[in-house]
C-alpha positions in Angstrom: 18.3 -80.5 14.7 21.4 -81.3 12.7 21.9 -80.2 9.1 21.9 -83.8 7.9 18.5 -84.4 9.5 17.2 -81.2 7.9 18.6 -82.3 4.5 16.9 -85.7 4.8 13.5 -84.0 5.5 13.7 -81.8 2.4 12.9 -84.6 -0.1 11.0 -86.7 2.4 8.2 -84.2 3.2 7.0 -83.9 -0.5 7.1 -87.7 -0.7 5.0 -88.1 2.4 2.6 -85.4 1.1 2.2 -87.4 -2.2 1.4 -90.6 -0.4 -1.1 -88.9 2.0 -2.7 -87.0 -0.9 -3.3 -90.3 -2.8 -4.7 -92.1 0.2 -7.0 -89.2 1.2 -8.0 -88.1 -2.3 -11.3 -89.9 -2.3 -12.1 -90.2 1.4 -11.2 -86.7 2.6 -10.9 -84.4 -0.5 -10.7 -81.3 1.8 -7.2 -82.3 2.8 -5.8 -82.6 -0.7 -4.9 -79.0 -1.3 -3.2 -78.5 2.1 -1.3 -81.7 1.6 -0.2 -80.5 -1.9 0.9 -77.0 -0.8 2.3 -77.3 2.8 5.0 -80.0 2.3 6.9 -78.2 -0.5 6.6 -74.9 1.5 8.1 -76.6 4.6 10.7 -78.2 2.3 11.5 -74.7 1.0 12.1 -73.4 4.5 14.3 -76.4 5.4 16.2 -76.1 2.1 17.0 -72.4 2.9 18.2 -73.4 6.3 20.5 -76.1 4.8 21.8 -73.5 2.3 22.5 -71.0 5.1 24.2 -73.6 7.3 26.3 -74.9 4.4 27.1 -71.3 3.4 29.3 -72.3 0.5 31.9 -73.8 2.9 32.9 -77.4 3.3 30.4 -79.8 1.7 28.0 -81.7 3.9 28.9 -85.3 3.5 27.1 -88.2 5.2 26.5 -91.8 4.3 25.4 -95.2 5.5 25.5 -98.5 3.7 22.1 -99.8 2.8 23.0 -103.4 2.3 26.1 -105.4 1.2 26.2 -105.6 -2.5 29.6 -107.2 -3.2 32.7 -105.4 -4.6 30.8 -102.1 -5.5 28.7 -101.0 -2.5 25.5 -98.9 -2.7 25.2 -96.3 0.0 22.5 -93.9 1.2 24.7 -90.8 1.0 24.2 -87.1 1.1 26.7 -84.7 -0.6 25.6 -81.1 -0.4 27.9 -78.5 -1.7 27.1 -74.9 -2.6 25.6 -76.0 -6.0 23.3 -78.5 -4.4 22.2 -76.2 -1.6 21.1 -73.5 -4.0 19.5 -75.8 -6.6 17.4 -77.5 -3.9 16.1 -74.0 -2.9 15.1 -73.4 -6.5 13.3 -76.7 -6.8 11.4 -76.3 -3.6 10.6 -72.6 -4.5 9.2 -73.4 -8.0 7.4 -76.5 -6.8 5.6 -74.5 -4.1 4.6 -71.8 -6.6 3.3 -74.4 -9.0 1.3 -76.2 -6.3 -0.3 -72.9 -5.1 -1.0 -71.9 -8.7 -2.5 -75.3 -9.5 -5.1 -74.9 -6.8 -6.7 -72.2 -8.9 -5.7 -73.4 -12.4 -7.2 -76.9 -11.8 -9.8 -76.1 -9.2 -12.6 -77.9 -11.2 -10.5 -80.8 -12.4 -11.8 -84.1 -10.9 -8.3 -85.6 -11.2 -6.6 -82.9 -9.2 -5.8 -85.2 -6.2 -3.7 -87.6 -8.4 -2.2 -84.6 -10.2 -1.1 -82.9 -6.9 0.4 -86.2 -5.6 2.4 -86.7 -8.8 3.7 -83.1 -8.6 4.8 -83.7 -5.0 6.5 -87.0 -6.0 8.1 -85.3 -8.9 9.5 -82.6 -6.6 10.8 -85.2 -4.1 12.6 -87.2 -6.9 14.4 -84.0 -8.1 15.4 -83.2 -4.6 16.8 -86.7 -4.2 18.9 -86.1 -7.4 20.2 -82.8 -6.0 21.2 -84.0 -2.6 22.3 -87.6 -3.4 25.9 -88.5 -2.8 25.5 -91.9 -4.4 25.0 -92.5 -8.2 22.5 -95.4 -7.7 20.4 -93.3 -5.3 20.6 -90.5 -7.8 19.5 -92.9 -10.6 16.4 -93.8 -8.5 15.3 -90.1 -8.4 16.3 -89.7 -12.1 14.0 -92.6 -13.1 11.1 -91.6 -10.8 11.1 -88.2 -12.6 10.7 -90.0 -15.9 7.7 -91.9 -14.7 6.1 -88.8 -13.1 6.6 -86.9 -16.3 4.8 -89.6 -18.3 1.7 -89.4 -16.1 1.7 -85.6 -15.8 2.2 -84.9 -19.5 -0.6 -87.3 -20.2 -2.9 -85.7 -17.6 -5.5 -84.9 -20.3 -5.4 -88.5 -21.5 -8.7 -88.1 -23.3 -6.9 -86.2 -26.1 -4.7 -88.1 -28.5 -2.1 -85.3 -28.4 -1.5 -85.8 -24.7 -1.3 -89.6 -25.0 1.2 -89.4 -27.8 3.2 -86.7 -26.0 3.5 -88.7 -22.8 4.6 -91.9 -24.7 7.1 -89.9 -26.8 8.6 -88.2 -23.7 8.9 -91.6 -21.9 10.5 -93.4 -24.9 12.9 -90.6 -25.9 14.2 -90.1 -22.4 14.5 -93.9 -21.9 16.5 -94.0 -25.2 19.1 -91.9 -23.5 18.9 -93.6 -20.2 20.1 -96.9 -21.5 23.7 -95.7 -22.4 23.5 -93.5 -19.3 23.1 -96.6 -17.1 26.0 -98.3 -18.8 28.1 -95.3 -18.3 27.3 -95.2 -14.6 28.3 -98.8 -14.1 31.5 -98.3 -16.1 32.3 -95.2 -14.0 31.6 -97.2 -10.7 33.7 -100.1 -11.9 36.8 -97.9 -12.4 36.2 -96.1 -9.1 35.2 -99.2 -7.1 32.2 -97.3 -5.7 29.1 -95.4 -6.6 29.9 -92.6 -4.1 30.3 -89.3 -6.0 33.3 -88.2 -3.8 35.1 -91.5 -4.5 34.4 -91.2 -8.3 35.8 -87.6 -8.3 38.8 -88.7 -6.3 39.5 -91.5 -8.9 39.2 -89.0 -11.7 41.6 -86.6 -10.0 44.2 -89.4 -9.6 43.9 -90.4 -13.2 42.2 -93.7 -12.4 39.5 -93.5 -15.1 40.5 -95.9 -17.8 38.2 -94.9 -20.6 37.2 -91.3 -19.9 35.9 -90.5 -23.5 33.7 -93.5 -23.7 32.3 -93.0 -20.2 31.6 -89.3 -20.8 29.9 -89.9 -24.1 27.7 -92.6 -22.6 26.7 -90.3 -19.8 26.0 -87.5 -22.3 23.4 -89.6 -24.0 21.3 -89.7 -20.8 21.9 -86.0 -20.2 20.8 -85.2 -23.8 17.6 -87.1 -23.3 16.7 -85.8 -19.8 17.7 -82.2 -20.5 16.3 -82.1 -24.1 19.5 -81.4 -25.9 20.1 -82.2 -29.5 19.4 -84.7 -30.9 17.1 -86.0 -28.1 15.2 -82.8 -27.6 12.1 -83.5 -29.7 10.0 -84.7 -26.8 9.9 -81.4 -24.9 7.8 -79.2 -27.3 5.3 -82.0 -27.6 5.1 -82.3 -23.8 3.2 -79.0 -23.8 0.1 -81.1 -24.2 0.1 -81.4 -20.4 -1.3 -78.8 -18.0 0.6 -75.5 -18.0 1.7 -75.7 -14.3 3.4 -79.0 -15.2 5.2 -77.3 -18.1 6.4 -74.7 -15.6 7.7 -77.3 -13.2 9.4 -79.5 -15.9 11.0 -76.5 -17.6 12.1 -74.5 -14.6 13.2 -76.8 -11.8 12.8 -80.5 -12.5 13.5 -83.0 -15.2 15.4 -80.9 -17.7 17.4 -79.3 -15.0 18.5 -82.7 -13.8 20.8 -83.4 -16.8 22.6 -80.0 -16.4 23.0 -80.5 -12.7 24.4 -84.0 -13.2 27.1 -82.7 -15.6 27.9 -79.9 -13.2 28.2 -82.3 -10.3 30.5 -84.7 -12.3 32.2 -82.1 -14.5 35.8 -83.5 -13.8 34.7 -86.7 -15.4 33.9 -84.9 -18.6 37.0 -82.6 -18.4 39.1 -85.8 -18.4 38.3 -86.1 -22.1 39.0 -83.1 -24.4 37.0 -84.9 -27.1 33.9 -85.1 -24.8 34.1 -81.4 -24.0 34.2 -80.6 -27.7 31.2 -82.9 -28.3 29.4 -81.2 -25.5 30.2 -77.8 -27.0 28.9 -78.8 -30.4 25.7 -80.3 -28.9 25.1 -77.1 -27.0 25.7 -74.9 -30.0 23.4 -76.8 -32.3 20.8 -76.9 -29.5 20.8 -73.2 -28.7 20.8 -71.9 -32.2 18.4 -74.4 -33.7 15.9 -74.1 -30.9 15.9 -70.3 -31.1 15.1 -70.5 -34.9 12.3 -72.9 -34.2 10.9 -70.7 -31.4 10.7 -67.8 -33.8 8.4 -69.8 -36.1 6.0 -71.3 -33.5 2.4 -70.2 -33.2 1.5 -72.0 -29.9 2.6 -69.8 -27.1 3.7 -72.8 -25.0 5.7 -74.3 -27.8 7.6 -71.0 -28.1 8.5 -71.2 -24.5 9.4 -74.9 -24.8 11.9 -74.2 -27.6 13.1 -71.3 -25.5 13.8 -73.7 -22.6 15.8 -75.9 -25.0 17.9 -73.0 -26.1 18.6 -71.8 -22.5 19.6 -75.3 -21.5 22.0 -75.1 -24.4 23.6 -72.0 -22.8 24.0 -74.1 -19.6 25.6 -77.0 -21.3 27.7 -74.5 -23.2 29.0 -73.2 -19.9 29.8 -76.7 -18.8 31.6 -77.3 -22.1 34.0 -74.5 -21.3 34.5 -75.9 -17.8 32.6 -73.3 -15.8 30.0 -75.0 -13.7 29.5 -71.8 -11.7 28.1 -70.0 -14.7 26.0 -73.0 -15.7 24.3 -73.3 -12.4 24.0 -69.5 -12.1 22.0 -69.5 -15.3 20.1 -72.6 -14.2 18.9 -70.7 -11.1 18.1 -67.5 -13.0 16.4 -69.3 -15.8 14.3 -71.3 -13.3 12.7 -68.2 -11.9 11.8 -66.4 -15.1 10.8 -69.5 -17.1 8.4 -70.6 -14.4 7.0 -67.1 -14.5 6.7 -67.2 -18.3 4.7 -70.5 -18.3 2.4 -69.6 -15.4 1.7 -66.2 -17.0 1.0 -68.0 -20.3 -1.5 -70.1 -18.4 -3.3 -67.0 -17.3 -3.3 -65.7 -20.9 -4.6 -69.0 -22.2 -7.4 -68.9 -19.6 -8.3 -65.4 -20.6 -8.1 -65.8 -24.4 -9.4 -69.4 -24.7 -6.6 -70.4 -27.0 -2.8 -71.2 -27.2 -2.5 -69.7 -30.7 -0.6 -66.5 -31.1 -2.3 -66.0 -34.4 -5.6 -65.8 -32.7 -4.3 -63.6 -29.8 -2.9 -61.2 -32.4 -6.5 -60.6 -33.4 -7.6 -59.6 -29.9 -7.6 -56.0 -29.0 -6.8 -55.0 -25.4 -5.9 -58.5 -24.2 -3.3 -56.9 -21.9 -6.1 -55.0 -20.2 -7.9 -58.2 -19.4 -4.8 -59.8 -17.8 -2.8 -56.9 -16.3 -0.9 -59.1 -13.8 0.2 -61.5 -16.6 1.0 -58.6 -18.9 3.4 -56.8 -16.5 5.0 -60.0 -15.0 5.5 -61.6 -18.4 7.1 -58.4 -19.7 9.6 -58.7 -16.8 10.3 -62.3 -17.6 10.7 -61.7 -21.3 13.2 -59.0 -20.6 15.1 -61.4 -18.4 14.9 -64.1 -21.1 16.3 -61.6 -23.7 19.2 -60.8 -21.3 18.4 -57.1 -21.1 20.1 -55.4 -18.1 19.4 -55.2 -15.2 17.2 -58.2 -15.3 18.4 -61.5 -14.0 19.0 -63.2 -17.4 21.5 -60.6 -18.3 23.9 -61.4 -15.5 23.6 -65.2 -15.8 23.8 -65.3 -19.6 26.8 -62.9 -19.7 28.5 -65.2 -17.2 28.2 -68.0 -19.7 29.5 -65.8 -22.6 32.3 -64.5 -20.5 33.4 -68.0 -19.5 33.4 -69.0 -23.2 35.4 -65.9 -24.1 38.1 -66.7 -21.5 38.5 -70.2 -22.9 38.4 -69.1 -26.5 41.1 -66.4 -25.9 43.3 -68.7 -23.9 42.9 -66.9 -20.5 41.8 -70.2 -18.9 42.5 -73.8 -19.7 39.4 -75.5 -18.3 38.5 -76.8 -21.7 39.8 -76.9 -25.3 40.0 -73.5 -27.1 37.8 -74.9 -29.9 35.0 -75.5 -27.4 35.2 -71.9 -26.3 34.9 -70.5 -29.8 32.0 -72.8 -30.6 30.1 -71.8 -27.5 30.9 -68.1 -27.9 29.8 -67.8 -31.5 26.7 -69.8 -31.0 25.8 -67.9 -27.9 26.0 -64.6 -29.6 23.9 -65.7 -32.5 21.4 -67.1 -30.1 21.3 -63.8 -28.2 20.0 -62.1 -31.3 17.4 -64.8 -31.9 16.3 -65.0 -28.3 15.5 -61.3 -28.2 13.7 -61.7 -31.6 11.3 -64.4 -30.5 10.8 -62.8 -27.1 9.8 -59.6 -28.8 7.6 -61.4 -31.3 5.7 -63.3 -28.5 5.1 -60.0 -26.6 3.9 -58.2 -29.7 1.5 -60.9 -30.9 0.1 -61.6 -27.4 -0.3 -58.1 -26.1 -0.4 -55.7 -29.1 -3.1 -57.4 -31.1 -5.7 -55.6 -33.3 -9.2 -56.7 -34.1 -12.2 -57.7 -32.0 -12.3 -57.0 -28.3 -10.7 -59.7 -26.3 -13.2 -62.0 -24.4 -13.7 -61.1 -20.8 -13.7 -64.2 -18.5 -13.4 -62.2 -15.3 -10.5 -61.9 -12.9 -8.2 -64.9 -12.5 -8.1 -66.6 -9.1 -5.9 -64.8 -6.6 -3.7 -67.9 -6.1 -2.7 -67.6 -9.8 -1.9 -63.9 -9.9 -0.1 -63.7 -6.6 2.3 -66.4 -7.7 3.2 -64.4 -10.8 4.3 -61.4 -8.7 6.3 -63.7 -6.3 8.2 -65.1 -9.3 8.7 -61.6 -10.8 10.9 -60.6 -7.9 13.8 -63.0 -8.6 13.3 -62.5 -12.3 14.1 -58.8 -11.7 16.5 -58.9 -8.9 18.2 -62.3 -8.7 20.9 -61.2 -11.1 22.2 -58.7 -8.6 23.1 -61.6 -6.3 26.2 -62.4 -8.5 28.3 -60.6 -5.9 27.9 -63.0 -2.9 27.1 -66.1 -5.1 30.8 -67.1 -5.7 30.9 -68.3 -2.1 28.6 -71.1 -3.2 30.3 -71.6 -6.6 33.9 -72.6 -5.9 34.8 -68.9 -5.6 34.4 -68.4 -9.3 34.0 -64.7 -10.3 30.5 -64.3 -11.9 30.9 -60.6 -12.7 29.9 -59.9 -16.4 32.8 -59.3 -18.8 32.7 -55.9 -20.5 33.3 -57.2 -24.0 30.6 -59.9 -24.1 28.2 -57.7 -22.0 28.4 -54.9 -24.6 28.3 -57.2 -27.5 25.6 -59.5 -26.2 23.3 -56.7 -25.0 23.8 -54.9 -28.3 22.9 -57.9 -30.3 19.9 -58.5 -28.1 18.7 -54.9 -28.7 19.3 -55.3 -32.5 17.2 -58.6 -32.5 14.3 -56.9 -30.6 14.3 -53.7 -32.7 14.5 -55.6 -36.0 11.6 -57.8 -34.9 9.6 -54.7 -33.9 10.3 -53.2 -37.3 9.2 -56.4 -39.0 6.0 -56.5 -37.0 5.2 -52.9 -37.9 5.8 -53.7 -41.6 3.6 -56.9 -41.5 0.9 -55.1 -39.6 0.8 -52.3 -42.2 0.7 -54.8 -45.1 -1.7 -57.3 -43.6 -4.9 -57.8 -45.7 -8.3 -58.5 -44.3 -9.1 -62.1 -44.8 -11.4 -64.6 -43.1 -10.0 -66.0 -39.9 -10.2 -69.6 -41.1 -8.2 -68.6 -44.2 -5.1 -68.0 -42.1 -4.1 -71.6 -42.5 -4.2 -71.2 -46.2 -1.7 -68.3 -46.1 0.9 -68.9 -48.8 3.8 -68.7 -46.3 2.1 -70.6 -43.5 2.2 -74.2 -42.6 -0.2 -76.6 -40.9 2.3 -77.0 -38.1 2.6 -73.2 -37.7 -1.0 -72.1 -37.2 -3.4 -74.3 -35.2 -6.3 -74.7 -37.6 -8.3 -76.6 -35.0 -7.9 -73.8 -32.4 -8.9 -71.1 -34.9 -11.9 -73.1 -36.0 -13.0 -73.8 -32.4 -12.7 -70.3 -31.1 -13.8 -68.3 -34.2 -17.5 -68.5 -33.2 -16.7 -67.3 -29.7 -15.1 -64.1 -31.0 -17.9 -63.2 -33.3 -16.8 -60.9 -36.2 -13.2 -61.8 -35.6 -13.6 -64.2 -38.5 -13.0 -61.2 -40.8 -10.2 -59.6 -38.7 -6.9 -58.6 -40.1 -4.4 -61.2 -41.1 -2.1 -61.9 -38.1 1.0 -59.7 -38.3 3.6 -62.3 -37.6 7.1 -60.9 -38.0 8.5 -64.4 -37.9 7.3 -65.0 -41.5 9.3 -62.0 -42.7 12.4 -62.6 -40.6 12.8 -66.3 -41.5 11.5 -66.2 -45.0 11.7 -69.7 -46.7 13.2 -71.1 -43.5 10.0 -70.5 -41.6 8.2 -73.6 -42.8 11.1 -75.8 -41.8 11.7 -74.1 -38.5 8.0 -74.4 -37.6 8.3 -78.2 -37.6 11.6 -78.4 -35.8 13.6 -78.8 -39.0 11.9 -82.1 -39.7 13.8 -84.0 -37.1 10.7 -85.9 -36.1 10.3 -87.0 -39.7 13.9 -88.1 -39.8 13.4 -90.1 -36.7 10.3 -91.6 -38.1 12.1 -92.8 -41.2 15.2 -94.0 -39.3 13.7 -95.5 -36.2 9.9 -95.5 -35.9 9.0 -97.0 -39.3 11.7 -99.8 -39.1 10.5 -100.7 -35.6 6.9 -100.7 -36.7 7.8 -102.8 -39.8 9.7 -105.2 -37.5 6.7 -105.4 -35.2 4.4 -106.1 -38.1 6.7 -108.9 -39.3 6.9 -110.5 -35.9 3.1 -110.2 -35.6 2.7 -111.9 -39.1 5.1 -114.7 -38.1 3.4 -115.2 -34.8 0.0 -115.3 -36.4 0.7 -117.2 -39.6 3.6 -119.5 -38.7 3.7 -120.0 -34.9 -0.1 -120.0 -34.5 -0.5 -122.3 -37.5 2.0 -124.8 -36.0 0.3 -124.7 -32.6 -3.2 -125.1 -34.2 -1.9 -128.0 -36.3 -0.3 -129.6 -33.2 -3.6 -129.5 -31.5 -5.7 -130.6 -34.5 -3.9 -133.9 -35.0 -4.8 -135.3 -31.6 -8.3 -133.9 -32.0 -8.8 -135.8 -35.3 -7.4 -139.0 -33.8 -9.7 -138.6 -30.8 -12.7 -138.1 -33.1 -11.8 -141.3 -35.0 -11.4 -143.3 -31.8 -14.6 -141.8 -30.5 -16.5 -143.1 -33.6 -15.3 -146.6 -32.8 -16.7 -146.5 -29.3 -20.2 -147.7 -30.3 -21.1 -149.5 -27.1 -21.9 -152.7 -29.0 -20.2 -155.7 -27.5 -20.5 -157.8 -30.7 -18.6 -155.1 -32.6 -15.8 -155.0 -30.0 -15.5 -158.9 -30.2 -15.5 -158.9 -34.0 -12.7 -156.2 -34.0 -10.7 -158.3 -31.5 -11.0 -161.5 -33.6 -10.1 -159.6 -36.8 -7.1 -158.2 -35.1 -6.1 -161.6 -33.8 -6.4 -163.1 -37.3 -4.3 -160.3 -38.8 -1.5 -160.9 -36.2 -1.5 -164.6 -36.7 -1.3 -164.2 -40.5 1.6 -161.7 -40.0 3.5 -164.1 -37.8 3.1 -166.9 -40.2 4.3 -164.8 -43.1 7.3 -163.7 -41.2 8.1 -167.3 -40.0 7.8 -168.6 -43.6 10.0 -165.9 -45.0 12.6 -166.6 -42.4 
């Protein structure tokens, strides 16, 4: 079987699995789980074969024209270079783990068949984006992912949070997709084709007429899809969906698509120095701001959501300094340990009965209840904090090293200003990342108070997946040696200066957080559990009052346990309240966009109801009144009709005489 045929089957199999799962969901429910798990597993095997055959050498390039479309043709094209081959393996690997995990996590969910089919379709769409050699075909996968995310985030549609989160995710990403679509057409117009190879050739020959405008239009779509400032606000709210969906979106699909798109078309952005600086500023604000927000969150999934935003900021920062090898390296590394973090969080939530770290911090020996989640999440958090020799250290240091090279003038892939912006923001974020990773670990696993509830062992399908994902989280970073063969031959070896500085700052962040936790634990007073919300430094958006109130009866005397020892309160001080609500960006959007749109909609509704409807009702009332008058005259009496006829004749005769006399 040829490599091209194998590559076509990689996205096709999950799609066929999705269709078959939907058709057989009601008639043959026993086939749903095999149809959910087997297609992504086979796709994973095929994606590995494609990667091995590609081997980082000449890109696999095949195409056929779908239909004549005029001056700018649309083609069904494959373009698989080293980046695409490895990212496809990541997508299929994480999707397979998520589907296996979901068979246990959602084993009692009546909507599991539709859920599994949507996950398979989501996976297929991302694989289309990865392998596509034509921008229109890529756009198809791009938009299908947006639709799937809407349904998956809103899986628990009975809850208002899930409904609002799904609508928000759809609208915010579509807000970025409008200029993105315009940018694609502008790019294809200059190149005369939607083929990626043709576009890159046009850029190399200087044929792009408005590079800054095109790059900024494309960046709007990337910011929306990859949750970058200022269109990142949908991602934390998307945690209302099932935890396996969060793992899939954050690790391998949706948010990874924007980073991958910029990596694939990086020469387009490098054609404009202004666009590279804008990309660097966007990355810097994203990574530092999201790290501060993560340090203030109480919901364990929202901590991980803001963490994803920050790590995506590292990837876009690497792209802003012109090193797509470092960006995709961190994308691959992050995909493994972030999927592990979310799936481990799902096990913890099942065991504790809550998402709230404030409640978990009151549970003694929670780590003994979930030993698999405890050890694997510890590995993943060390990788997230970039502690050697875990995978995150190698990939994050590759980003910082690339920024240092540009900042110091050793390379000229991007403006020096972009290098300094990314380097400084990256080092600051390294401290904050270690701080919120340490905080999460301490609050989740070092709690004091009542005994943690015992819900029994988790399903084997859930715990096995955690250990499978722990392997690349621990060892993938060691692959930086052979990986340059797939990454344009770029050297991914960590730079000594940034390695020492970045690791030192990470250790400082972790140690300072541990010291703050010890201090707050010692100073915590015994207060009723429900009074945590009334803490003078807490905020309604920081501690989930509903979760506390709901679970307090389950935990018995935990209502009088110690006040949660949250080091985030001490570390952030007055900034905590603002960081907990994402620095009020949602409130700003509400004032600038939501309320004006709602006011405009109210005005249109008023005009439609009071003006247009009034006119329509009036236009219908006049004939109705005339008809009623005529109907009254229809008495059925012949004498009345003859009298009216004679009277009319007399009136006409008199009128004629008067006119004739006057003339």
